[in-house]
N, C-alpha and C positions, 0 to 999 in steps of 0.2 A: 287730180286725173289719177288713176290708177296706170299702176305702171306694170304690163303684162309679164315683164320678167320679174319681177317680184311675187305677182300670185302664181307663177310657175315653179319656183323657188321653193315656194308656201308650200306648193302639193306638192311637191317632192319629198320636201322633209317628211309632212305628212303621213307618204305613203313608207316612204321606209321606216318612220317611226310604227305604225300600225303591222309591218312586215317582223321590225324586229321582235315587237310585241308577240306575234303570232307562234314565232320561233321558240320563244321564253317559255311560253304558255304550254307548248308541246315536249321543252326539253324537263318540263315543274310534273308534265304528265307521265313522261318515259320515266324518269332517276323514281318517283313515288311506286309508279307499278311493276317497277323492275325486280324489288323482293318478292311479289306477289308470283311470279313466273315460275321460279324454282319452289315455292312453297308448294302454288298450285300442283305443278307435277310429281312431286314428293308427294303429296296426298293421294293422287289418281294411282300412282303405280305401287302405292301399298296398302291403301282402304282395304281390300280384300283381306289381309293379313290379321287386322285387330280382331274380330271377333274370334277367329280360329288360332292365334298364337298369343297376342298380346292380353286379352282378358283372364289366360290361363296362368299367368304368370304372378308370384307373389309380391303385393305389391304394398309400402306402407298405408297408414289408414289416412294421413296427407296427402296422397297423390289425389291430385285435381282430377274432377269427371273428364270423360275425352268428348264431352259434348262443347266445355268451355274454349278447348284447342283450337277450332276456325275460328272465331270472333276473337279471340283473344292474338292467335297472329295474325290476322287481317291488322287488328290495330297496330299493332308494333311494328309490323311490314311500312305499313302505311308513314309510321312517325318515322323510322329511320330511313325509308326510301326520302322524301319529304329532306331528311335533314344532311342526305347527301347531297342532293341538289343544293342546298344552301351552301354546302361544303365549295363545289362543284361553282356557283355562281361568284361565291366571294371569291378564288382564287382566279376567275377568269378563264374558267373551263378548263380543258384535258391539255395542262402543261409542265414544264419541269416542277413547279412550286406543285401540284397535286399531285404528283407521283406515288409519294409515301401517304398521306391521307388517304386517298383515293384508293391506294394501291391496297392497303390494309381493309379498306371496307370491303374492296371485292374480294378479299380471300376469306373476309370472317363471312361475308356473306354465302359464298361456294360452299364452306362447311355447314352452314346451318344448313343449305340444300341437301348436302348430302347426310347429313345427320339420321333422317327419315328412312334413307335406304339402308345405312346402314341396321338402325334399331330394328325398323318392323321391316325390311325387305329382306335383309341379308340374316340377321335374326341374333348379331352377331354384338352383343352386350359390350366386348371388352374393345373392339374396334368406334362402335358408339361411344362409350368412353373418352377414349382417347383421342376422339374426333369433338366431343364436345369439351374438352379440357383445354384442349388447342383452342377452339372457338370462344371459350373466356378469356385466353391472353389476347387473342387477335382483337377481340372485341374491346376490351381495357385499351388496349395500343390505338384502336383507334379513337376512342373518346380524347385518349390525350392528347394525340397528334393534332385532333379537331380542336380543344379548347381555346389557344388563340386564334384560330379563325373563327369560330364562329359559336358564340356559348348557346344558342337557341339551338342550336342542331345539337351541341351536349344534351341538352335537357331531353331533348327528344330519344336519344338514348337511354336515358335512365329508366323507363320502365324494362327497356328490352334487356337492361344488364342485369335489374330485380329477377325477371322471369329465366333470363340465363342461371343466374344462382341457384334457384328451385328446381332449375331443369337437373341442373350439376349434381345437386344434392340428391334427388329424383334418381338421375341414372347409378350415380354409384350404389345408391340401397337396394335398386332393383339387381344390378352384379354381383354385390354380395350377396342377395338374398333369393340367387336363382342361380347356383352354381354349376348346373347343368347345362344352362343354356349360353355361359358365357363367351363361349367360342365360334357360337354362329350354328350350333349344331341342329339342323331341325330334325322338327319329332316326326 
């Protein structure tokens, strides 16, 4: 015979598991999408400056075409966002263990979002350079703090670190080669 209490208990467990999986899916999507929010806002607020100002700057021959920027950043931000979810999940959410690794991540994400406003919006090459140098340090710190928590998350940051290395070199070169633009003076 079927025990009605055991059937009800099993149904409750299934509902709880389903609810938990739904929340986890929402967290996964939220963490993965978060970096794109600031990236999109940065693009939206500075997009008109590119043909007017950026194209006139002296740039090195190895400067990547701007066409690849949205695709590259979409891939990099998706990996970085999902990596942050892995860290959050492995640490059991927002708690005292998560303060440093997720705090470093949040700080580097804020600097990443600030860079287009400084560079394209304010035309301040010096402040954009300072921003990206600080971003480099915070991203390396984030990577180091994540290393003992989740190796997959660290591997997901490696392409972003490569991109930052190139972007930092490019920022230094543009800053050096465009002395009249260094302090953010608008034309």
